FINU-134277 format. One line per 2 residues: number of its first residue (from 0); their letters; for each residue x, y, z of C-alpha. Coordinates in Angstrom, 1 decimal, always signed. Layout:
NUM	A	X/Y/Z  ...
REM end
This chain:
0	MR	-1.7/-2.0/-0.1  -4.4/-0.1/+1.7
2	GA	-7.8/-0.1/+3.2  -7.9/-1.7/+6.7
4	RP	-9.8/-1.0/+9.8  -7.0/-0.1/+12.3
6	AT	-6.2/-2.1/+15.4  -6.7/-0.7/+18.8
8	WV	-3.1/-1.3/+19.7  -1.3/+0.3/+16.8
10	AC	+2.0/+1.6/+18.1  +3.0/+3.6/+15.0
12	AA	+2.1/+3.9/+11.4  +3.9/+4.2/+8.1
14	AT	+3.8/+6.5/+5.2  +1.1/+5.6/+2.8
16	AL	+2.9/+6.1/-0.5  +6.1/+5.3/-2.3
18	AA	+7.9/+8.3/-3.6  +9.5/+9.3/-6.8
20	TA	+11.8/+12.0/-7.9  +14.6/+13.1/-10.1
22	CG	+16.0/+14.7/-13.2  +17.6/+18.1/-13.0
24	GQ	+18.2/+19.7/-16.4  +17.3/+17.7/-19.4
26	GS	+14.8/+20.3/-20.4  +12.8/+20.1/-17.2
28	GG	+14.0/+23.1/-15.3  +17.6/+22.3/-14.3
30	GG	+19.3/+23.0/-11.0  +21.1/+25.9/-9.7
32	GN	+23.4/+24.1/-7.3  +21.3/+25.1/-4.3
34	GS	+18.9/+22.1/-4.3  +16.3/+23.7/-6.6
36	GI	+15.3/+22.4/-10.0  +12.7/+20.0/-11.4
38	VS	+13.2/+16.4/-10.7  +11.7/+13.3/-12.5
40	SS	+11.0/+9.7/-11.6  +9.4/+6.6/-13.0
42	WG	+5.7/+6.1/-12.2  +2.5/+4.3/-13.2
44	DP	-1.0/+5.7/-13.7  -3.1/+5.4/-10.6
46	QN	-6.1/+3.1/-10.5  -8.6/+5.8/-9.4
48	PL	-9.0/+9.6/-9.2  -6.8/+10.9/-6.4
50	EP	-9.4/+11.2/-3.7  -7.7/+10.5/-0.4
52	AN	-10.3/+8.0/+0.8  -10.4/+6.3/-2.6
54	TN	-6.7/+5.5/-3.1  -5.4/+2.3/-1.7
56	EV	-2.6/+1.5/-4.2  +1.0/+2.7/-4.5
58	QG	+1.0/+4.8/-7.6  -1.8/+7.1/-6.4
60	GK	-0.4/+7.1/-3.0  +2.8/+8.6/-4.2
62	VL	+1.0/+11.7/-5.3  -1.2/+12.0/-2.2
64	DM	+1.9/+11.9/-0.1  +3.2/+15.0/-1.8
66	VF	+0.0/+16.9/-2.1  -1.6/+16.3/+1.3
68	RG	-0.7/+16.6/+5.0  -2.9/+15.3/+7.8
70	LK	-3.1/+15.5/+11.5  -0.1/+13.2/+11.9
72	RY	+3.0/+12.6/+9.8  +5.1/+9.4/+10.0
74	DA	+8.8/+9.9/+10.6  +10.8/+8.9/+7.6
76	KT	+13.4/+7.0/+9.6  +11.4/+5.5/+12.5
78	GA	+7.8/+5.4/+11.2  +6.7/+7.1/+14.5
80	AE	+3.4/+9.1/+14.3  +4.3/+12.8/+14.9
82	DM	+2.0/+15.8/+15.0  +1.6/+17.7/+11.7
84	LA	-1.6/+19.7/+11.6  -2.6/+18.5/+15.1
86	DK	-1.6/+20.8/+17.9  -2.9/+18.3/+20.4
88	ID	-5.2/+15.3/+20.6  -6.7/+14.9/+24.1
90	TT	-8.7/+12.0/+25.7  -9.5/+10.9/+29.2
92	DS	-11.1/+7.5/+28.3  -9.5/+6.4/+24.9
94	QN	-12.9/+6.6/+23.3  -13.7/+10.3/+23.2
96	FT	-11.1/+12.5/+21.6  -10.8/+16.3/+21.3
98	IT	-8.6/+17.4/+18.4  -7.1/+20.9/+18.2
100	LK	-5.5/+22.1/+15.0  -2.4/+24.3/+14.6
102	GG	-3.2/+27.7/+13.2  -1.9/+29.1/+9.9
104	WK	-2.5/+26.0/+7.7  -4.1/+26.6/+4.3
106	FS	-4.9/+24.7/+1.1  -2.9/+25.7/-1.9
108	NG	-5.9/+27.7/-3.3  -5.7/+30.0/-0.2
110	EA	-8.6/+28.4/+1.7  -8.0/+27.9/+5.4
112	VT	-7.7/+24.4/+6.7  -10.3/+24.1/+9.6
114	AQ	-11.9/+21.5/+11.7  -14.7/+21.4/+9.2
116	SF	-12.2/+20.5/+6.4  -11.5/+17.3/+8.3
118	VD	-15.0/+16.5/+9.4  -16.4/+17.0/+5.9
120	AW	-13.7/+14.8/+4.4  -14.2/+12.0/+6.9
122	NY	-17.9/+12.0/+6.4  -17.5/+11.8/+2.6
124	GA	-15.0/+9.0/+2.9  -17.2/+7.0/+5.2
126	SL	-20.4/+7.3/+3.3  -21.6/+4.2/+1.4
128	KN	-23.0/+6.3/-1.4  -19.5/+7.7/-2.3
130	NQ	-18.1/+4.2/-2.6  -14.6/+5.0/-1.3
132	KN	-12.2/+2.2/-1.1  -10.8/+3.3/+2.3
134	AY	-14.2/+3.8/+3.9  -13.2/+0.9/+6.3
136	FF	-10.7/+3.2/+8.0  -13.5/+5.2/+9.5
138	GY	-15.2/+2.0/+11.0  -14.3/+2.8/+14.6
140	IE	-16.1/+6.2/+14.6  -19.6/+6.1/+16.1
142	GY	-22.3/+6.1/+13.5  -20.3/+4.2/+10.8
144	DK	-22.9/+1.4/+10.8  -25.5/+4.0/+9.8
146	VH	-23.5/+5.7/+7.0  -21.9/+2.5/+5.7
148	PD	-24.1/-0.5/+6.7  -23.1/-4.0/+5.8
150	SG	-26.6/-4.6/+4.4  -29.7/-2.6/+3.9
152	GQ	-29.9/+1.1/+3.0  -27.8/+4.0/+4.3
154	SA	-29.7/+5.7/+7.1  -27.4/+8.6/+7.8
156	DT	-25.2/+10.9/+5.7  -22.8/+11.9/+8.5
158	LS	-21.0/+10.1/+11.3  -22.7/+10.8/+14.6
160	GL	-19.3/+10.5/+16.3  -17.9/+13.7/+14.6
162	KV	-18.7/+17.1/+15.9  -17.2/+20.5/+15.0
164	TG	-16.8/+22.5/+18.2  -14.8/+25.5/+16.9
166	TD	-12.9/+26.8/+13.9  -9.8/+24.7/+14.9
168	TF	-11.4/+22.0/+17.1  -13.6/+19.0/+16.7
170	TV	-14.4/+15.9/+18.7  -14.4/+12.2/+17.7
172	KL	-16.4/+9.6/+19.6  -15.5/+6.0/+18.8
174	NQ	-17.7/+2.9/+19.2  -15.1/+1.3/+21.5
176	KF	-12.0/+2.2/+23.4  -9.0/+2.7/+21.0
178	ST	-6.0/+4.0/+22.9  -3.8/+4.5/+19.9
180	FP	-6.4/+5.9/+17.5  -4.3/+9.1/+17.0
182	DT	-1.4/+7.1/+15.6  -3.6/+6.1/+12.6
184	LG	-4.4/+9.7/+11.6  -1.4/+10.2/+9.3
186	YA	-2.9/+7.8/+6.8  -4.0/+9.5/+3.6
188	AF	-7.7/+8.6/+4.0  -7.8/+11.0/+7.0
190	SP	-6.6/+14.0/+4.9  -8.6/+17.3/+5.0
192	LP	-10.4/+18.4/+1.9  -11.2/+22.0/+0.6
194	KA	-14.7/+23.2/-0.1  -14.0/+23.0/-3.9
196	FF	-13.9/+19.2/-3.5  -17.6/+19.3/-2.7
198	SD	-18.8/+22.3/-4.7  -17.0/+21.4/-8.0
200	HA	-16.1/+17.8/-7.5  -15.5/+17.1/-11.2
202	GW	-13.2/+20.1/-11.5  -11.3/+19.1/-8.4
204	VK	-10.8/+15.5/-9.6  -9.2/+16.9/-12.8
206	KP	-6.8/+19.0/-10.8  -6.7/+18.0/-7.1
208	VG	-6.0/+20.8/-4.6  -4.4/+19.8/-1.3
210	NG	-2.3/+21.3/+1.5  +1.0/+19.6/+1.1
212	PY	+4.4/+20.8/-0.1  +3.6/+20.3/-3.8
214	TI	+0.7/+21.2/-6.1  -0.4/+19.4/-9.2
216	DS	+0.5/+21.4/-12.2  -0.7/+19.1/-15.0
218	YT	-1.4/+15.4/-15.7  -1.7/+13.6/-19.0
220	KG	-2.8/+10.0/-18.4  -0.2/+7.6/-19.8
222	SV	+2.5/+10.2/-19.9  +3.4/+12.6/-17.1
224	MS	+2.1/+14.1/-13.9  +3.9/+17.4/-13.1
226	LR	+4.0/+18.5/-9.5  +5.5/+21.8/-8.4
228	KW	+6.8/+23.2/-5.1  +4.2/+25.3/-3.3
230	DG	+6.1/+28.3/-2.0  +3.3/+29.1/+0.4
232	YP	+3.4/+25.7/+2.2  +3.5/+26.4/+6.0
234	GT	+5.0/+23.1/+7.1  +8.5/+22.4/+8.3
236	DK	+9.0/+19.7/+5.6  +9.3/+22.1/+2.7
238	AQ	+10.3/+20.8/-0.7  +14.0/+21.1/-1.4
240	NA	+13.5/+21.0/-5.1  +11.3/+23.0/-7.4
242	GV	+9.1/+20.2/-8.5  +8.6/+16.6/-9.5
244	DL	+7.7/+15.1/-12.9  +6.3/+11.6/-12.5
246	KV	+6.8/+9.8/-15.9  +4.6/+6.9/-16.8
248	YT	+6.4/+3.7/-17.8  +4.8/+0.5/-18.8
250	DN	+8.2/-1.3/-18.5  +10.6/-0.6/-15.7
252	NT	+13.5/-1.9/-17.9  +12.8/+1.1/-20.1
254	AY	+12.9/+3.4/-17.1  +16.2/+1.9/-16.0
256	TD	+17.6/+2.5/-19.5  +16.5/+6.1/-19.4
258	LM	+18.1/+6.5/-16.0  +21.4/+5.2/-17.4
260	AG	+21.0/+7.5/-20.4  +20.5/+10.6/-18.3
262	NL	+16.9/+11.1/-19.2  +15.5/+10.1/-15.7
264	DL	+16.9/+10.6/-12.3  +15.2/+8.1/-10.1
266	VD	+13.9/+4.6/-10.6  +12.2/+3.4/-7.4
268	DV	+12.0/-0.2/-8.5  +15.2/-1.6/-10.0
270	PA	+14.1/-4.3/-12.6  +15.2/-7.8/-11.8
272	SQ	+17.1/-8.1/-15.0  +19.4/-5.3/-13.9
274	LK	+20.2/-6.5/-10.4  +23.4/-8.2/-11.5
276	NV	+24.6/-4.9/-13.0  +23.2/-2.2/-10.8
278	KS	+26.0/-1.9/-8.3  +28.6/-1.5/-11.0
280	DL	+26.3/+0.8/-12.9  +25.4/+3.1/-10.0
282	GD	+27.8/+2.4/-7.2  +26.5/+4.2/-4.0
284	RY	+23.6/+5.6/-6.0  +21.9/+2.2/-5.7
286	IN	+19.8/+1.8/-2.6  +18.7/-1.7/-1.3
288	TP	+17.2/-1.8/+2.2  +14.7/-4.1/+4.0
290	AG	+11.1/-3.0/+3.8  +7.7/-4.0/+5.1
292	II	+6.6/-5.6/+1.8  +5.5/-9.1/+1.0
294	QT	+4.7/-10.7/-2.3  +1.9/-13.3/-2.3
296	LA	-0.4/-15.2/-4.7  -4.1/-14.5/-4.0
298	FP	-7.0/-16.7/-5.0  -10.4/-15.9/-6.5
300	FY	-12.6/-17.4/-3.7  -15.6/-16.0/-5.5
302	DK	-15.0/-18.8/-8.0  -16.5/-21.9/-6.4
304	NW	-13.8/-24.1/-7.9  -11.3/-22.4/-5.6
306	DK	-13.5/-22.5/-2.5  -14.9/-26.0/-2.6
308	SG	-14.2/-28.7/+0.0  -10.7/-30.0/-0.2
310	SE	-9.4/-27.0/-2.3  -7.1/-26.0/+0.5
312	KV	-5.0/-29.1/-0.4  -4.6/-27.7/-3.9
314	RK	-3.5/-24.4/-2.6  -1.0/-25.9/-0.2
316	GL	+0.3/-28.2/-2.9  +0.9/-25.2/-5.2
318	SM	+2.8/-23.5/-2.4  +5.0/-26.5/-2.0
320	AI	+5.6/-26.6/-5.8  +7.3/-23.2/-5.7
322	NR	+11.1/-23.2/-5.3  +11.4/-19.9/-3.5
324	DQ	+15.1/-20.3/-2.7  +16.0/-20.7/-6.4
326	IT	+13.8/-17.9/-7.6  +15.0/-15.3/-5.0
328	NT	+18.6/-16.2/-5.7  +18.7/-16.4/-9.5
330	IF	+16.1/-13.8/-10.5  +16.3/-11.3/-7.6
332	QN	+19.9/-11.7/-6.6  +18.9/-12.2/-3.0
334	TR	+17.1/-8.9/-2.8  +14.1/-10.9/-1.8
336	TP	+13.9/-13.4/+1.1  +11.7/-16.6/+0.9
338	AG	+8.6/-16.0/+3.0  +7.8/-18.3/+5.9
340	DW	+4.7/-16.4/+7.1  +2.2/-13.8/+5.9
342	TS	+3.8/-10.7/+7.4  +7.3/-9.3/+7.3
344	PV	+10.5/-9.6/+9.4  +10.7/-5.9/+9.9
346	LG	+7.9/-6.3/+12.4  +10.2/-8.1/+14.8
348	TD	+8.8/-10.8/+17.1  +7.3/-8.2/+19.4
350	GG	+5.3/-6.8/+16.5  +3.9/-10.2/+15.5
352	FQ	+6.4/-11.8/+13.1  +6.4/-15.6/+13.3
354	KG	+9.4/-17.0/+11.5  +8.7/-20.3/+9.9
356	LC	+5.0/-20.3/+10.7  +4.2/-21.7/+7.2
358	GA	+6.5/-24.6/+7.8  +6.5/-27.5/+5.3
360	FC	+3.8/-25.7/+3.3  +6.3/-23.1/+2.2
362	TY	+9.1/-25.6/+1.6  +9.8/-26.9/-1.9
364	DP	+8.7/-30.5/-2.1  +7.6/-31.4/-5.6
366	AQ	+6.5/-35.0/-4.7  +4.3/-33.9/-1.8
368	AK	+3.0/-30.9/-3.9  +1.8/-33.2/-6.7
370	KL	+0.2/-35.6/-4.1  -1.7/-32.8/-2.4
372	IQ	-2.9/-31.3/-5.6  -4.2/-34.7/-6.8
374	EG	-5.9/-35.3/-3.4  -7.6/-31.9/-3.7
376	GG	-9.2/-32.7/-7.0  -6.5/-31.3/-9.3
378	LP	-6.1/-27.8/-10.8  -9.5/-26.1/-11.4
380	GG	-10.1/-26.2/-15.2  -6.9/-28.3/-15.6
382	QL	-4.6/-25.3/-15.9  -3.4/-22.5/-13.7
384	KL	-3.6/-19.0/-15.1  -1.4/-16.7/-12.9
386	SY	-2.3/-13.1/-13.6  +0.0/-10.1/-13.1
388	NA	+0.4/-6.5/-14.3  +3.0/-6.4/-17.0
390	DT	+4.1/-2.7/-16.8  +6.1/-2.6/-13.5
392	GS	+7.9/-4.7/-11.0  +9.7/-7.3/-13.2
394	HK	+6.7/-9.5/-12.6  +7.0/-11.5/-15.9
396	EW	+10.3/-13.0/-14.9  +9.2/-14.3/-11.5
398	VD	+5.8/-15.4/-12.7  +7.4/-17.4/-15.5
400	AV	+9.8/-18.9/-12.9  +6.9/-19.8/-10.5
402	CN	+5.1/-21.5/-13.4  +8.2/-23.4/-14.5
404	SI	+8.6/-24.6/-10.9  +5.0/-25.7/-10.7
406	NN	+5.1/-27.3/-14.1  +8.3/-29.3/-13.2
408	AL	+6.7/-30.5/-9.9  +3.6/-31.7/-11.7
410	GN	+5.4/-33.1/-14.8  +3.3/-31.0/-17.1
412	DK	+4.7/-28.0/-19.0  +1.3/-26.5/-19.5
414	AC	-0.1/-26.8/-16.0  +0.7/-23.2/-15.2
416	VG	+0.9/-20.2/-17.5  +1.4/-16.5/-16.9
418	NP	-1.5/-14.2/-17.7  -0.1/-10.7/-18.3
420	IG	-2.4/-7.7/-18.0  -1.1/-4.6/-19.7
422	TF	-1.1/-1.9/-16.9  -1.4/-1.8/-13.2
424	AD	-4.6/+0.3/-13.5  -6.2/-2.3/-15.7
426	FR	-5.0/-5.1/-13.5  -6.5/-3.5/-10.4
428	TQ	-9.7/-2.8/-12.3  -10.1/-6.5/-13.2
430	IG	-9.4/-7.5/-9.7  -12.0/-5.1/-8.4
432	RH	-14.6/-6.5/-10.8  -13.8/-10.1/-9.6
434	KM	-12.6/-11.1/-13.1  -9.5/-13.1/-12.2
436	PG	-9.4/-16.5/-14.0  -7.2/-18.0/-11.3
438	PF	-4.5/-16.9/-8.8  -3.1/-13.4/-9.1
440	RA	-0.1/-11.5/-7.7  -0.9/-9.6/-4.5
442	GW	+2.0/-7.5/-3.2  +1.4/-5.7/+0.1
444	QM	+3.2/-2.7/+1.5  +2.5/-2.1/+5.1
446	DY	+0.7/+1.0/+6.3  +2.1/+0.7/+9.8
448	PL	+4.5/-1.9/+11.3  +2.3/-4.3/+13.2
450	IQ	+0.8/-7.7/+12.4  -2.7/-6.4/+12.1
452	NF	-2.0/-4.4/+9.0  -0.7/-7.6/+7.2
454	LQ	-3.8/-9.6/+8.1  -7.0/-7.7/+8.5
456	PL	-7.0/-5.6/+5.3  -6.3/-8.7/+3.2
458	YY	-8.2/-11.6/+4.9  -11.0/-10.2/+7.1
460	TN	-14.5/-10.7/+5.6  -15.3/-7.9/+3.1
462	AS	-12.2/-5.9/+4.1  -11.4/-3.4/+1.4
464	SN	-8.2/-5.1/+0.2  -9.6/-8.6/+0.5
466	DG	-9.5/-8.9/-3.3  -10.1/-12.6/-3.4
468	KW	-13.1/-12.5/-1.1  -11.8/-15.1/+1.3
470	SD	-13.9/-15.4/+4.5  -13.5/-17.4/+7.7
472	KD	-15.5/-17.0/+10.9  -12.7/-18.2/+13.1
474	FD	-10.3/-15.7/+11.6  -12.8/-12.8/+11.9
476	KL	-13.5/-13.7/+15.5  -9.9/-13.7/+16.5
478	VD	-9.3/-10.3/+14.7  -12.3/-8.8/+16.5
480	QA	-10.9/-10.0/+19.8  -7.5/-8.6/+19.1
482	NA	-8.9/-5.2/+18.1  -10.8/-5.0/+21.4
484	ET	-7.7/-5.8/+23.4  -5.9/-2.7/+24.7
486	DR	-2.9/-4.8/+26.0  -0.5/-4.8/+23.1
488	AK	+1.2/-8.2/+23.9  -2.2/-9.9/+24.2
490	AV	-3.4/-8.4/+21.0  -0.3/-9.6/+19.1
492	KL	-0.9/-13.2/+20.3  -4.5/-13.1/+19.1
494	FQ	-3.4/-11.9/+15.7  -0.8/-14.6/+15.6
496	QA	-3.6/-17.1/+16.2  -5.6/-15.5/+13.4
498	EG	-2.5/-15.9/+11.1  -2.6/-19.6/+12.0
500	VV	-6.1/-19.8/+10.5  -4.7/-18.2/+7.3
502	RD	-2.0/-20.8/+7.2  -4.3/-23.8/+7.8
504	NM	-6.5/-22.6/+4.9  -3.7/-21.3/+2.7
506	AA	-5.8/-18.2/+2.1  -2.9/-16.9/+0.0
508	IP	+0.5/-18.3/-0.9  +3.4/-16.3/+0.7
510	LW	+6.2/-16.0/-1.8  +9.0/-13.7/-0.5
512	YQ	+9.7/-10.6/+1.6  +10.9/-7.7/-0.5
514	NG	+13.6/-5.1/+0.0  +13.1/-1.5/-1.1
516	SA	+15.3/-0.7/-4.0  +16.1/+2.5/-6.0
518	GY	+18.7/+3.9/-8.3  +19.3/+7.5/-9.0
520	SD	+21.4/+9.8/-11.2  +24.4/+12.0/-10.2
522	KI	+22.2/+15.1/-10.7  +20.4/+14.6/-7.4
524	SH	+21.4/+14.0/-3.8  +19.9/+13.4/-0.4
526	VA	+18.0/+10.4/-1.7  +16.9/+7.8/+0.9
528	LN	+14.3/+5.1/+1.4  +12.6/+4.7/+4.7
530	QF	+11.7/+1.4/+6.3  +8.5/+1.4/+4.2
532	SV	+10.4/+1.6/+0.9  +9.4/+5.2/+0.4
534	PV	+11.9/+7.7/-1.1  +11.4/+11.1/+0.7
536	YN	+10.5/+13.4/-2.1  +10.8/+16.7/-0.3
538	EI	+14.3/+16.1/+0.8  +15.8/+15.4/-2.6
540	KV	+18.0/+18.1/-4.0  +19.0/+18.8/-7.6
542	S	+22.6/+19.9/-8.3
REM end
């Protein structure tokens, strides 16, 4: 979901995390009829400690979105980047920026948020020695090649392009013109950090301190993270509830059952098995809206069997063996749309969406699928093991359906089998260690609504979310050209050409575009999803 070097033409950016909330009463604080009270929601343990520059997955992002505020904040309805801590961001050449902070902002421990808070955080995030997953986001700042070299040793500890010029001012020098650089600064990786992060890092990781509308009260891995409203929060987007309890579930069907039993107030991912019932169960308390999310199957290109000559035929054949129409209709009750490219329709054509780009390779054709797979040398190892996390997202149902479709096309009921991995955190850990035995699910939620964010993070050589380690010089060249292009329309066309390279190589199999879905109890109100499938925590009220 996260970890891309931003494009030079980004028009706006999206919130970095899904949200979760709910549950007034039920022994968790209750409500007083004025929008106060503790709320609870389904959740999953994050992959990593909640360092802003080291979180590029949804579960951790949910918390960061409540605990931190950055220079910019993305409008919940439009996604537009609006000033939050930034008073102004000035430039005369789109390469050198002067950033002035608003006064009065503090961290929840009372420490003032200053220009140094940002510069120290960005330097930490960019440094190779700190091994932060979102380091790539700092790649346009001058000196990145010294603090995070592609090869060789690190020759600097700080970015030469960052200078503190006053308590509330600092300058940023980029290594190329980047006219919309300010629009990326609402991303969580650019959050400020207090001094305690550096002086007592171990203590901070156990109980992170931020500057957002909530503070972390407690966290028990595998159980609950409790966040509470920070009364001293100076922002205009104050919490309208007294706190949020994020409850860990390893099965979202159990979460839905708890919602219906009154033990939970928000499920931000309605399980596929309940889609037939959810409207009758919840009425207008069921939310189903288009979102910038795509589900794909990624490949372990670090395994030579998936990266040898001719293997693209196997990948294309597998794509043609999947009956997307049947799966999205029967399992997802049309809350998913069969994918015809590698982005999302929410982009619109002006943002880069290319309807039907995949063409025949994303059209169910079992005879041609079998032919291509045979021409490509057959399935590596003779069997496809399709890995997925078993704790959230109703993945077992659709993975089994995908395997059945492939098996039917190949006339072999053992050609494809699902490979469940217990938790999302374990799943991501195995992916990070390059331990996947075959294709694996790779859902992507956009960070901002332009084509670059669906392509560069996932397919650019060594990009931080390129989990399968695919690499193609032609793709990289087109991306570089697009990033250097300040004309938005020209940049979009270059990225569309790059997407064509992804198609020609079937670097990943696009499955379907996903709607955002949520269900909530009658104890809460003012629940909404934005276009990025993010419930807005701070606006939810408890009755």
